N, CA, C, O and the ligand as a Tripos MOL2 file, in Angstrom:
@<TRIPOS>MOLECULE
protein
  273   271    69     0     0
PROTEIN
NO_CHARGES

@<TRIPOS>ATOM
      1 N         -43.7070 -106.7480 -106.3940 N.3       1 MET1
      2 CA        -44.1070 -107.3650 -105.1360 C.3       1 MET1
      3 C         -43.7230 -106.4830 -103.9420 C.2       1 MET1
      4 O         -42.5680 -106.0770 -103.8190 O.2       1 MET1
      5 N         -44.6770 -106.1900 -103.0750 N.am      2 PRO2
      6 CA        -44.3320 -105.3420 -101.9050 C.3       2 PRO2
      7 C         -43.3380 -106.0750 -100.9990 C.2       2 PRO2
      8 O         -43.3120 -107.3040 -100.9270 O.2       2 PRO2
      9 N         -42.5280 -105.2770 -100.3170 N.am      3 LYS3
     10 CA        -41.5110 -105.8720  -99.4580 C.3       3 LYS3
     11 C         -42.1400 -106.6380  -98.3160 C.2       3 LYS3
     12 O         -41.7410 -107.7630  -98.0140 O.2       3 LYS3
     13 N         -43.1220 -106.0260  -97.6820 N.am      4 ARG4
     14 CA        -43.7470 -106.6760  -96.5160 C.3       4 ARG4
     15 C         -45.2460 -106.7560  -96.7330 C.2       4 ARG4
     16 O         -45.9300 -105.7340  -96.6870 O.2       4 ARG4
     17 N         -45.7570 -107.9240  -96.9630 N.am      5 ILE5
     18 CA        -47.1720 -108.0590  -97.1670 C.3       5 ILE5
     19 C         -47.8900 -108.5700  -95.9110 C.2       5 ILE5
     20 O         -49.1170 -108.5120  -95.8380 O.2       5 ILE5
     21 N         -47.1620 -109.0520  -94.9570 N.am      6 LEU6
     22 CA        -47.7750 -109.5530  -93.7340 C.3       6 LEU6
     23 C         -46.9980 -109.0370  -92.5340 C.2       6 LEU6
     24 O         -45.7920 -108.8030  -92.6250 O.2       6 LEU6
     25 N         -47.6860 -108.8570  -91.4020 N.am      7 PRO7
     26 CA        -47.0280 -108.2790  -90.2200 C.3       7 PRO7
     27 C         -46.1530 -109.3010  -89.4950 C.2       7 PRO7
     28 O         -46.4750 -109.7330  -88.3880 O.2       7 PRO7
     29 N         -45.0630 -109.6740  -90.1200 N.am      8 PHE8
     30 CA        -44.1520 -110.5970  -89.5020 C.3       8 PHE8
     31 C         -42.7780 -109.9930  -89.3910 C.2       8 PHE8
     32 O         -42.4370 -109.0550  -90.1120 O.2       8 PHE8
     33 N         -41.9900 -110.5330  -88.4870 N.am      9 LYS9
     34 CA        -40.5570 -110.2540  -88.5010 C.3       9 LYS9
     35 C         -39.8520 -111.6010  -88.6940 C.2       9 LYS9
     36 O         -40.4110 -112.6600  -88.4090 O.2       9 LYS9
     37 N         -38.6330 -111.5310  -89.1760 N.am     10 ALA10
     38 CA        -37.9120 -112.7500  -89.5270 C.3      10 ALA10
     39 C         -36.7470 -112.9840  -88.5710 C.2      10 ALA10
     40 O         -36.0200 -112.0590  -88.2080 O.2      10 ALA10
     41 N         -36.5930 -114.2290  -88.1780 N.am     11 CYS11
     42 CA        -35.4250 -114.6180  -87.3700 C.3      11 CYS11
     43 C         -34.1850 -114.4960  -88.2380 C.2      11 CYS11
     44 O         -34.1390 -115.0310  -89.3450 O.2      11 CYS11
     45 N         -33.1650 -113.7800  -87.7250 N.am     12 VAL12
     46 CA        -31.9540 -113.5570  -88.5310 C.3      12 VAL12
     47 C         -31.2080 -114.8910  -88.7160 C.2      12 VAL12
     48 O         -30.5570 -115.1160  -89.7360 O.2      12 VAL12
     49 N         -31.3160 -115.7380  -87.7380 N.am     13 LYS13
     50 CA        -30.5300 -116.9760  -87.7570 C.3      13 LYS13
     51 C         -31.1400 -118.0490  -88.6820 C.2      13 LYS13
     52 O         -30.4500 -118.6040  -89.5370 O.2      13 LYS13
     53 N         -32.4400 -118.3320  -88.4990 N.am     14 CYS14
     54 CA        -33.0360 -119.4410  -89.2650 C.3      14 CYS14
     55 C         -34.0880 -118.9760  -90.2510 C.2      14 CYS14
     56 O         -34.6550 -119.8020  -90.9660 O.2      14 CYS14
     57 N         -34.3740 -117.6660  -90.3170 N.am     15 LYS15
     58 CA        -35.3100 -117.0550  -91.2760 C.3      15 LYS15
     59 C         -36.7790 -117.3760  -90.9890 C.2      15 LYS15
     60 O         -37.6340 -117.0770  -91.8220 O.2      15 LYS15
     61 N         -37.0940 -117.9680  -89.8540 N.am     16 LEU16
     62 CA        -38.4890 -118.2320  -89.5120 C.3      16 LEU16
     63 C         -39.2320 -116.9070  -89.3610 C.2      16 LEU16
     64 O         -38.7080 -115.9550  -88.7830 O.2      16 LEU16
     65 N         -40.4460 -116.8560  -89.8800 N.am     17 LEU17
     66 CA        -41.2710 -115.6470  -89.7200 C.3      17 LEU17
     67 C         -42.1760 -115.8160  -88.4990 C.2      17 LEU17
     68 O         -42.8850 -116.8140  -88.3650 O.2      17 LEU17
     69 N         -42.1370 -114.8290  -87.6210 N.am     18 VAL18
     70 CA        -42.9530 -114.8800  -86.3960 C.3      18 VAL18
     71 C         -43.6960 -113.5390  -86.2450 C.2      18 VAL18
     72 O         -43.2820 -112.5330  -86.8220 O.2      18 VAL18
     73 N         -44.7950 -113.5280  -85.4680 N.am     19 PRO19
     74 CA        -45.4680 -112.2620  -85.2080 C.3      19 PRO19
     75 C         -44.5590 -111.2960  -84.4380 C.2      19 PRO19
     76 O         -43.6620 -111.7370  -83.7190 O.2      19 PRO19
     77 N         -44.7810 -109.9880  -84.5820 N.am     20 PRO20
     78 CA        -43.8820 -108.9910  -83.9550 C.3      20 PRO20
     79 C         -43.7460 -109.1060  -82.4450 C.2      20 PRO20
     80 O         -42.7530 -108.6440  -81.8840 O.2      20 PRO20
     81 N         -44.7260 -109.7140  -81.7700 N.am     21 ASN21
     82 CA        -44.6570 -109.7630  -80.3110 C.3      21 ASN21
     83 C         -43.8410 -110.9490  -79.8040 C.2      21 ASN21
     84 O         -43.6460 -111.0740  -78.5950 O.2      21 ASN21
     85 N         -43.3640 -111.8120  -80.6750 N.am     22 VAL22
     86 CA        -42.5620 -112.9610  -80.2430 C.3      22 VAL22
     87 C         -41.1440 -112.4910  -79.9580 C.2      22 VAL22
     88 O         -40.5440 -111.7840  -80.7670 O.2      22 VAL22
     89 N         -40.6030 -112.8890  -78.7960 N.am     23 GLU23
     90 CA        -39.2490 -112.4130  -78.4170 C.3      23 GLU23
     91 C         -38.1770 -113.4500  -78.6360 C.2      23 GLU23
     92 O         -37.0140 -113.1030  -78.8440 O.2      23 GLU23
     93 N         -38.5420 -114.7170  -78.5940 N.am     24 ILE24
     94 CA        -37.5450 -115.7690  -78.8000 C.3      24 ILE24
     95 C         -38.0490 -116.6850  -79.9100 C.2      24 ILE24
     96 O         -39.1980 -117.1280  -79.9090 O.2      24 ILE24
     97 N         -37.1650 -116.9490  -80.8440 N.am     25 CYS25
     98 CA        -37.5430 -117.7710  -81.9850 C.3      25 CYS25
     99 C         -37.8810 -119.1910  -81.5130 C.2      25 CYS25
    100 O         -37.0530 -119.8420  -80.8750 O.2      25 CYS25
    101 N         -39.0910 -119.6740  -81.8220 N.am     26 PRO26
    102 CA        -39.4680 -121.0050  -81.3890 C.3      26 PRO26
    103 C         -38.7050 -122.1050  -82.1330 C.2      26 PRO26
    104 O         -38.7120 -123.2650  -81.7200 O.2      26 PRO26
    105 N         -38.0660 -121.7390  -83.2010 N.am     27 ASN27
    106 CA        -37.3620 -122.7050  -84.0220 C.3      27 ASN27
    107 C         -35.9210 -122.9070  -83.5720 C.2      27 ASN27
    108 O         -35.4630 -124.0440  -83.4500 O.2      27 ASN27
    109 N         -35.1930 -121.8020  -83.3200 N.am     28 CYS28
    110 CA        -33.7580 -121.9280  -83.0230 C.3      28 CYS28
    111 C         -33.3830 -121.2480  -81.7160 C.2      28 CYS28
    112 O         -32.2280 -121.3350  -81.2990 O.2      28 CYS28
    113 N         -34.3300 -120.5640  -81.0480 N.am     29 GLY29
    114 CA        -34.0200 -119.9470  -79.7470 C.3      29 GLY29
    115 C         -33.2990 -118.6020  -79.8460 C.2      29 GLY29
    116 O         -32.9050 -118.0340  -78.8270 O.2      29 GLY29
    117 N         -33.1230 -118.0870  -81.0780 N.am     30 SER30
    118 CA        -32.4310 -116.8100  -81.2380 C.3      30 SER30
    119 C         -33.3060 -115.6300  -80.8210 C.2      30 SER30
    120 O         -34.5320 -115.7050  -80.9090 O.2      30 SER30
    121 N         -32.6860 -114.5440  -80.3690 N.am     31 ARG31
    122 CA        -33.4120 -113.3190  -80.0800 C.3      31 ARG31
    123 C         -33.1740 -112.2360  -81.1370 C.2      31 ARG31
    124 O         -33.6160 -111.0970  -80.9870 O.2      31 ARG31
    125 N         -32.4760 -112.6080  -82.1960 N.am     32 ASP32
    126 CA        -32.1970 -111.6300  -83.2560 C.3      32 ASP32
    127 C         -33.2440 -111.7130  -84.3430 C.2      32 ASP32
    128 O         -33.3500 -112.7180  -85.0460 O.2      32 ASP32
    129 N         -34.0300 -110.6290  -84.4780 N.am     33 PHE33
    130 CA        -35.0340 -110.5860  -85.5370 C.3      33 PHE33
    131 C         -34.8030 -109.3760  -86.4070 C.2      33 PHE33
    132 O         -34.2120 -108.3830  -85.9820 O.2      33 PHE33
    133 N         -35.2820 -109.4740  -87.6420 N.am     34 SER34
    134 CA        -35.1750 -108.3360  -88.5680 C.3      34 SER34
    135 C         -36.5300 -108.0590  -89.1930 C.2      34 SER34
    136 O         -37.2810 -108.9760  -89.5240 O.2      34 SER34
    137 N         -36.8270 -106.7740  -89.3480 N.am     35 ASP35
    138 CA        -38.0250 -106.3750  -90.0840 C.3      35 ASP35
    139 C         -37.7320 -106.2330  -91.5800 C.2      35 ASP35
    140 O         -38.6390 -106.0170  -92.3840 O.2      35 ASP35
    141 N         -36.4850 -106.3560  -91.9270 N.am     36 ASP36
    142 CA        -36.0590 -106.1640  -93.2900 C.3      36 ASP36
    143 C         -35.8600 -107.5300  -93.9630 C.2      36 ASP36
    144 O         -34.7530 -108.0630  -94.0490 O.2      36 ASP36
    145 N         -36.9810 -108.0590  -94.4290 N.am     37 TRP37
    146 CA        -36.9270 -109.3590  -95.0710 C.3      37 TRP37
    147 C         -37.7470 -109.3570  -96.3500 C.2      37 TRP37
    148 O         -38.5560 -108.4580  -96.5790 O.2      37 TRP37
    149 N         -37.5360 -110.3520  -97.1700 N.am     38 GLU38
    150 CA        -38.2100 -110.4020  -98.4680 C.3      38 GLU38
    151 C         -38.6480 -111.8340  -98.7990 C.2      38 GLU38
    152 O         -37.9110 -112.7950  -98.5780 O.2      38 GLU38
    153 N         -39.8510 -111.9430  -99.3280 N.am     39 GLY39
    154 CA        -40.3020 -113.2450  -99.8290 C.3      39 GLY39
    155 C         -40.7200 -114.1860  -98.7320 C.2      39 GLY39
    156 O         -40.1750 -114.1470  -97.6290 O.2      39 GLY39
    157 N         -41.6740 -115.0220  -99.0240 N.am     40 ILE40
    158 CA        -42.1400 -115.9870  -98.0350 C.3      40 ILE40
    159 C         -42.1080 -117.3850  -98.6420 C.2      40 ILE40
    160 O         -42.5760 -117.5970  -99.7600 O.2      40 ILE40
    161 N         -41.5540 -118.3310  -97.8970 N.am     41 ALA41
    162 CA        -41.6260 -119.7170  -98.3030 C.3      41 ALA41
    163 C         -42.3720 -120.4530  -97.1930 C.2      41 ALA41
    164 O         -41.9670 -120.4300  -96.0310 O.2      41 ALA41
    165 N         -43.4630 -121.1020  -97.5750 N.am     42 ILE42
    166 CA        -44.1860 -121.9150  -96.5920 C.3      42 ILE42
    167 C         -43.7550 -123.3480  -96.7580 C.2      42 ILE42
    168 O         -44.0420 -123.9890  -97.7690 O.2      42 ILE42
    169 N         -43.0650 -123.8430  -95.7600 N.am     43 ILE43
    170 CA        -42.5120 -125.1830  -95.8450 C.3      43 ILE43
    171 C         -43.4080 -126.1400  -95.0370 C.2      43 ILE43
    172 O         -43.5700 -126.0020  -93.8240 O.2      43 ILE43
    173 N         -43.9740 -127.1000  -95.7520 N.am     44 ILE44
    174 CA        -44.8410 -128.0730  -95.0820 C.3      44 ILE44
    175 C         -44.0930 -129.3620  -94.8940 C.2      44 ILE44
    176 O         -44.2330 -130.0420  -93.8780 O.2      44 ILE44
    177 N         -43.3010 -129.6900  -95.8830 N.am     45 ASN45
    178 CA        -42.6100 -130.9780  -95.8880 C.3      45 ASN45
    179 C         -41.1260 -130.7830  -96.2000 C.2      45 ASN45
    180 O         -40.7120 -130.9500  -97.3470 O.2      45 ASN45
    181 N         -40.3330 -130.4360  -95.2100 N.am     46 PRO46
    182 CA        -38.9340 -130.0360  -95.4460 C.3      46 PRO46
    183 C         -38.1320 -131.0820  -96.2120 C.2      46 PRO46
    184 O         -37.2620 -130.7330  -97.0090 O.2      46 PRO46
    185 N         -38.4160 -132.3580  -95.9800 N.am     47 GLU47
    186 CA        -37.6240 -133.4130  -96.6330 C.3      47 GLU47
    187 C         -37.8710 -133.4170  -98.1430 C.2      47 GLU47
    188 O         -36.9910 -133.7770  -98.9250 O.2      47 GLU47
    189 N         -39.0880 -133.0090  -98.5410 N.am     48 LYS48
    190 CA        -39.4400 -133.0980  -99.9600 C.3      48 LYS48
    191 C         -39.3460 -131.7550 -100.6580 C.2      48 LYS48
    192 O         -39.6310 -131.6710 -101.8530 O.2      48 LYS48
    193 N         -38.9580 -130.7040  -99.9550 N.am     49 SER49
    194 CA        -38.9780 -129.3830 -100.5430 C.3      49 SER49
    195 C         -37.5870 -128.9540 -100.9720 C.2      49 SER49
    196 O         -36.6500 -128.9610 -100.1740 O.2      49 SER49
    197 N         -37.4590 -128.5770 -102.2510 N.am     50 GLU50
    198 CA        -36.1580 -128.0920 -102.7280 C.3      50 GLU50
    199 C         -35.8080 -126.7650 -102.1160 C.2      50 GLU50
    200 O         -34.6370 -126.4890 -101.8570 O.2      50 GLU50
    201 N         -36.8460 -125.9030 -101.8710 N.am     51 ILE51
    202 CA        -36.6040 -124.6080 -101.2360 C.3      51 ILE51
    203 C         -36.0500 -124.8390  -99.8320 C.2      51 ILE51
    204 O         -35.0750 -124.2050  -99.4290 O.2      51 ILE51
    205 N         -36.6780 -125.7500  -99.0940 N.am     52 ALA52
    206 CA        -36.2130 -126.0310  -97.7320 C.3      52 ALA52
    207 C         -34.7680 -126.4770  -97.7310 C.2      52 ALA52
    208 O         -33.9880 -126.0650  -96.8730 O.2      52 ALA52
    209 N         -34.4070 -127.3150  -98.6860 N.am     53 GLN53
    210 CA        -33.0440 -127.8230  -98.7250 C.3      53 GLN53
    211 C         -32.0770 -126.7090  -99.1000 C.2      53 GLN53
    212 O         -30.9740 -126.6260  -98.5600 O.2      53 GLN53
    213 N         -32.4980 -125.8510 -100.0290 N.am     54 ALA54
    214 CA        -31.6330 -124.7480 -100.4420 C.3      54 ALA54
    215 C         -31.4140 -123.7770  -99.2840 C.2      54 ALA54
    216 O         -30.3450 -123.1770  -99.1770 O.2      54 ALA54
    217 N         -32.4240 -123.6150  -98.4070 N.am     55 LEU55
    218 CA        -32.3280 -122.6730  -97.3070 C.3      55 LEU55
    219 C         -31.8890 -123.3600  -96.0060 C.2      55 LEU55
    220 O         -31.8210 -122.7170  -94.9590 O.2      55 LEU55
    221 N         -31.5980 -124.6400  -96.0710 N.am     56 ASN56
    222 CA        -31.2260 -125.4210  -94.8890 C.3      56 ASN56
    223 C         -32.3170 -125.4170  -93.8110 C.2      56 ASN56
    224 O         -32.0300 -125.3040  -92.6190 O.2      56 ASN56
    225 N         -33.5710 -125.5430  -94.2530 N.am     57 ILE57
    226 CA        -34.6910 -125.5580  -93.3180 C.3      57 ILE57
    227 C         -35.0580 -127.0080  -93.0220 C.2      57 ILE57
    228 O         -35.2320 -127.8180  -93.9330 O.2      57 ILE57
    229 N         -35.1710 -127.3190  -91.7320 N.am     58 THR58
    230 CA        -35.4900 -128.7070  -91.3740 C.3      58 THR58
    231 C         -36.8390 -128.8280  -90.6750 C.2      58 THR58
    232 O         -37.3580 -129.9360  -90.5320 O.2      58 THR58
    233 N         -37.4230 -127.6980  -90.2300 N.am     59 ASN59
    234 CA        -38.7250 -127.7380  -89.5770 C.3      59 ASN59
    235 C         -39.7830 -127.0650  -90.4440 C.2      59 ASN59
    236 O         -39.4980 -126.0570  -91.0900 O.2      59 ASN59
    237 N         -41.0080 -127.6120  -90.4680 N.am     60 PRO60
    238 CA        -42.0730 -126.9480  -91.1990 C.3      60 PRO60
    239 C         -42.3610 -125.5790  -90.6340 C.2      60 PRO60
    240 O         -42.1590 -125.3510  -89.4410 O.2      60 PRO60
    241 N         -42.8330 -124.6530  -91.4670 N.am     61 GLY61
    242 CA        -43.1840 -123.3240  -90.9970 C.3      61 GLY61
    243 C         -43.1430 -122.3170  -92.1230 C.2      61 GLY61
    244 O         -43.0150 -122.6660  -93.2960 O.2      61 GLY61
    245 N         -43.2590 -121.0310  -91.7290 N.am     62 ARG62
    246 CA        -43.2060 -119.9090  -92.6600 C.3      62 ARG62
    247 C         -41.8210 -119.2970  -92.5690 C.2      62 ARG62
    248 O         -41.3610 -118.9680  -91.4760 O.2      62 ARG62
    249 N         -41.1640 -119.1450  -93.6780 N.am     63 TYR63
    250 CA        -39.8100 -118.5970  -93.6630 C.3      63 TYR63
    251 C         -39.6640 -117.4660  -94.6510 C.2      63 TYR63
    252 O         -40.3560 -117.4290  -95.6690 O.2      63 TYR63
    253 N         -38.7600 -116.5340  -94.3570 N.am     64 ALA64
    254 CA        -38.4190 -115.4890  -95.2970 C.3      64 ALA64
    255 C         -37.3680 -116.0430  -96.2370 C.2      64 ALA64
    256 O         -36.5400 -116.8630  -95.8420 O.2      64 ALA64
    257 N         -37.4030 -115.5910  -97.4880 N.am     65 LEU65
    258 CA        -36.3940 -116.0280  -98.4460 C.3      65 LEU65
    259 C         -35.0910 -115.2590  -98.2380 C.2      65 LEU65
    260 O         -34.0020 -115.8150  -98.3820 O.2      65 LEU65
    261 N         -35.2150 -113.9610  -97.8950 N.am     66 LYS66
    262 CA        -34.0260 -113.1590  -97.6570 C.3      66 LYS66
    263 C         -34.1940 -112.3820  -96.3820 C.2      66 LYS66
    264 O         -35.2520 -111.7930  -96.1630 O.2      66 LYS66
    265 N         -33.1880 -112.3580  -95.5280 N.am     67 VAL67
    266 CA        -33.2100 -111.5570  -94.3140 C.3      67 VAL67
    267 C         -31.9270 -110.7200  -94.2760 C.2      67 VAL67
    268 O         -30.8280 -111.2400  -94.4700 O.2      67 VAL67
    269 N         -32.0850 -109.4210  -94.0260 N.am     68 ARG68
    270 CA        -30.9010 -108.5690  -93.9520 C.3      68 ARG68
    271 C         -30.5720 -108.1850  -92.5300 C.2      68 ARG68
    272 O         -29.6000 -107.4680  -92.2930 O.2      68 ARG68
    273 ZN        -34.7310 -118.7810  -85.5860 Zn       69 ZN69
@<TRIPOS>BOND
     1     1     2 1
     2     2     3 1
     3     3     4 2
     4     3     5 am
     5     5     6 1
     6     6     7 1
     7     7     8 2
     8     7     9 am
     9     9    10 1
    10    10    11 1
    11    11    12 2
    12    11    13 am
    13    13    14 1
    14    14    15 1
    15    15    16 2
    16    15    17 am
    17    17    18 1
    18    18    19 1
    19    19    20 2
    20    19    21 am
    21    21    22 1
    22    22    23 1
    23    23    24 2
    24    23    25 am
    25    25    26 1
    26    26    27 1
    27    27    28 2
    28    27    29 am
    29    29    30 1
    30    30    31 1
    31    31    32 2
    32    31    33 am
    33    33    34 1
    34    34    35 1
    35    35    36 2
    36    35    37 am
    37    37    38 1
    38    38    39 1
    39    39    40 2
    40    39    41 am
    41    41    42 1
    42    42    43 1
    43    43    44 2
    44    43    45 am
    45    45    46 1
    46    46    47 1
    47    47    48 2
    48    47    49 am
    49    49    50 1
    50    50    51 1
    51    51    52 2
    52    51    53 am
    53    53    54 1
    54    54    55 1
    55    55    56 2
    56    55    57 am
    57    57    58 1
    58    58    59 1
    59    59    60 2
    60    59    61 am
    61    61    62 1
    62    62    63 1
    63    63    64 2
    64    63    65 am
    65    65    66 1
    66    66    67 1
    67    67    68 2
    68    67    69 am
    69    69    70 1
    70    70    71 1
    71    71    72 2
    72    71    73 am
    73    73    74 1
    74    74    75 1
    75    75    76 2
    76    75    77 am
    77    77    78 1
    78    78    79 1
    79    79    80 2
    80    79    81 am
    81    81    82 1
    82    82    83 1
    83    83    84 2
    84    83    85 am
    85    85    86 1
    86    86    87 1
    87    87    88 2
    88    87    89 am
    89    89    90 1
    90    90    91 1
    91    91    92 2
    92    91    93 am
    93    93    94 1
    94    94    95 1
    95    95    96 2
    96    95    97 am
    97    97    98 1
    98    98    99 1
    99    99   100 2
   100    99   101 am
   101   101   102 1
   102   102   103 1
   103   103   104 2
   104   103   105 am
   105   105   106 1
   106   106   107 1
   107   107   108 2
   108   107   109 am
   109   109   110 1
   110   110   111 1
   111   111   112 2
   112   111   113 am
   113   113   114 1
   114   114   115 1
   115   115   116 2
   116   115   117 am
   117   117   118 1
   118   118   119 1
   119   119   120 2
   120   119   121 am
   121   121   122 1
   122   122   123 1
   123   123   124 2
   124   123   125 am
   125   125   126 1
   126   126   127 1
   127   127   128 2
   128   127   129 am
   129   129   130 1
   130   130   131 1
   131   131   132 2
   132   131   133 am
   133   133   134 1
   134   134   135 1
   135   135   136 2
   136   135   137 am
   137   137   138 1
   138   138   139 1
   139   139   140 2
   140   139   141 am
   141   141   142 1
   142   142   143 1
   143   143   144 2
   144   143   145 am
   145   145   146 1
   146   146   147 1
   147   147   148 2
   148   147   149 am
   149   149   150 1
   150   150   151 1
   151   151   152 2
   152   151   153 am
   153   153   154 1
   154   154   155 1
   155   155   156 2
   156   155   157 am
   157   157   158 1
   158   158   159 1
   159   159   160 2
   160   159   161 am
   161   161   162 1
   162   162   163 1
   163   163   164 2
   164   163   165 am
   165   165   166 1
   166   166   167 1
   167   167   168 2
   168   167   169 am
   169   169   170 1
   170   170   171 1
   171   171   172 2
   172   171   173 am
   173   173   174 1
   174   174   175 1
   175   175   176 2
   176   175   177 am
   177   177   178 1
   178   178   179 1
   179   179   180 2
   180   179   181 am
   181   181   182 1
   182   182   183 1
   183   183   184 2
   184   183   185 am
   185   185   186 1
   186   186   187 1
   187   187   188 2
   188   187   189 am
   189   189   190 1
   190   190   191 1
   191   191   192 2
   192   191   193 am
   193   193   194 1
   194   194   195 1
   195   195   196 2
   196   195   197 am
   197   197   198 1
   198   198   199 1
   199   199   200 2
   200   199   201 am
   201   201   202 1
   202   202   203 1
   203   203   204 2
   204   203   205 am
   205   205   206 1
   206   206   207 1
   207   207   208 2
   208   207   209 am
   209   209   210 1
   210   210   211 1
   211   211   212 2
   212   211   213 am
   213   213   214 1
   214   214   215 1
   215   215   216 2
   216   215   217 am
   217   217   218 1
   218   218   219 1
   219   219   220 2
   220   219   221 am
   221   221   222 1
   222   222   223 1
   223   223   224 2
   224   223   225 am
   225   225   226 1
   226   226   227 1
   227   227   228 2
   228   227   229 am
   229   229   230 1
   230   230   231 1
   231   231   232 2
   232   231   233 am
   233   233   234 1
   234   234   235 1
   235   235   236 2
   236   235   237 am
   237   237   238 1
   238   238   239 1
   239   239   240 2
   240   239   241 am
   241   241   242 1
   242   242   243 1
   243   243   244 2
   244   243   245 am
   245   245   246 1
   246   246   247 1
   247   247   248 2
   248   247   249 am
   249   249   250 1
   250   250   251 1
   251   251   252 2
   252   251   253 am
   253   253   254 1
   254   254   255 1
   255   255   256 2
   256   255   257 am
   257   257   258 1
   258   258   259 1
   259   259   260 2
   260   259   261 am
   261   261   262 1
   262   262   263 1
   263   263   264 2
   264   263   265 am
   265   265   266 1
   266   266   267 1
   267   267   268 2
   268   267   269 am
   269   269   270 1
   270   270   271 1
   271   271   272 2
@<TRIPOS>SUBSTRUCTURE
     1 MET1         2 RESIDUE 1 A MET
     2 PRO2         6 RESIDUE 1 A PRO
     3 LYS3        10 RESIDUE 1 A LYS
     4 ARG4        14 RESIDUE 1 A ARG
     5 ILE5        18 RESIDUE 1 A ILE
     6 LEU6        22 RESIDUE 1 A LEU
     7 PRO7        26 RESIDUE 1 A PRO
     8 PHE8        30 RESIDUE 1 A PHE
     9 LYS9        34 RESIDUE 1 A LYS
    10 ALA10       38 RESIDUE 1 A ALA
    11 CYS11       42 RESIDUE 1 A CYS
    12 VAL12       46 RESIDUE 1 A VAL
    13 LYS13       50 RESIDUE 1 A LYS
    14 CYS14       54 RESIDUE 1 A CYS
    15 LYS15       58 RESIDUE 1 A LYS
    16 LEU16       62 RESIDUE 1 A LEU
    17 LEU17       66 RESIDUE 1 A LEU
    18 VAL18       70 RESIDUE 1 A VAL
    19 PRO19       74 RESIDUE 1 A PRO
    20 PRO20       78 RESIDUE 1 A PRO
    21 ASN21       82 RESIDUE 1 A ASN
    22 VAL22       86 RESIDUE 1 A VAL
    23 GLU23       90 RESIDUE 1 A GLU
    24 ILE24       94 RESIDUE 1 A ILE
    25 CYS25       98 RESIDUE 1 A CYS
    26 PRO26      102 RESIDUE 1 A PRO
    27 ASN27      106 RESIDUE 1 A ASN
    28 CYS28      110 RESIDUE 1 A CYS
    29 GLY29      114 RESIDUE 1 A GLY
    30 SER30      118 RESIDUE 1 A SER
    31 ARG31      122 RESIDUE 1 A ARG
    32 ASP32      126 RESIDUE 1 A ASP
    33 PHE33      130 RESIDUE 1 A PHE
    34 SER34      134 RESIDUE 1 A SER
    35 ASP35      138 RESIDUE 1 A ASP
    36 ASP36      142 RESIDUE 1 A ASP
    37 TRP37      146 RESIDUE 1 A TRP
    38 GLU38      150 RESIDUE 1 A GLU
    39 GLY39      154 RESIDUE 1 A GLY
    40 ILE40      158 RESIDUE 1 A ILE
    41 ALA41      162 RESIDUE 1 A ALA
    42 ILE42      166 RESIDUE 1 A ILE
    43 ILE43      170 RESIDUE 1 A ILE
    44 ILE44      174 RESIDUE 1 A ILE
    45 ASN45      178 RESIDUE 1 A ASN
    46 PRO46      182 RESIDUE 1 A PRO
    47 GLU47      186 RESIDUE 1 A GLU
    48 LYS48      190 RESIDUE 1 A LYS
    49 SER49      194 RESIDUE 1 A SER
    50 GLU50      198 RESIDUE 1 A GLU
    51 ILE51      202 RESIDUE 1 A ILE
    52 ALA52      206 RESIDUE 1 A ALA
    53 GLN53      210 RESIDUE 1 A GLN
    54 ALA54      214 RESIDUE 1 A ALA
    55 LEU55      218 RESIDUE 1 A LEU
    56 ASN56      222 RESIDUE 1 A ASN
    57 ILE57      226 RESIDUE 1 A ILE
    58 THR58      230 RESIDUE 1 A THR
    59 ASN59      234 RESIDUE 1 A ASN
    60 PRO60      238 RESIDUE 1 A PRO
    61 GLY61      242 RESIDUE 1 A GLY
    62 ARG62      246 RESIDUE 1 A ARG
    63 TYR63      250 RESIDUE 1 A TYR
    64 ALA64      254 RESIDUE 1 A ALA
    65 LEU65      258 RESIDUE 1 A LEU
    66 LYS66      262 RESIDUE 1 A LYS
    67 VAL67      266 RESIDUE 1 A VAL
    68 ARG68      270 RESIDUE 1 A ARG
    69 ZN69       273 GROUP 0 **** ****
C-alpha cells in the first residue's frame, strides 16, 4: 500500500485529514499538521465504529490511522 494515496495532510493532534491548504484543523483547532501519515479511516458513525473508539474519534470525517 502506498504511503500517500491522496493529497491530504493529517492533524497531529486529532489525526483528521485535511487538504494541504487548510491552516487550522476544523476538528480541534490545532495548527500542527504532518505529511507523514499512514492509512485512512473514514468515520461516518463514531458511536458505532470500533476504529473511532480505538482512535478516540468523536466527530465524523476522514482520519489517518498513524501520524508521525
Ligand atoms: Zn485536529
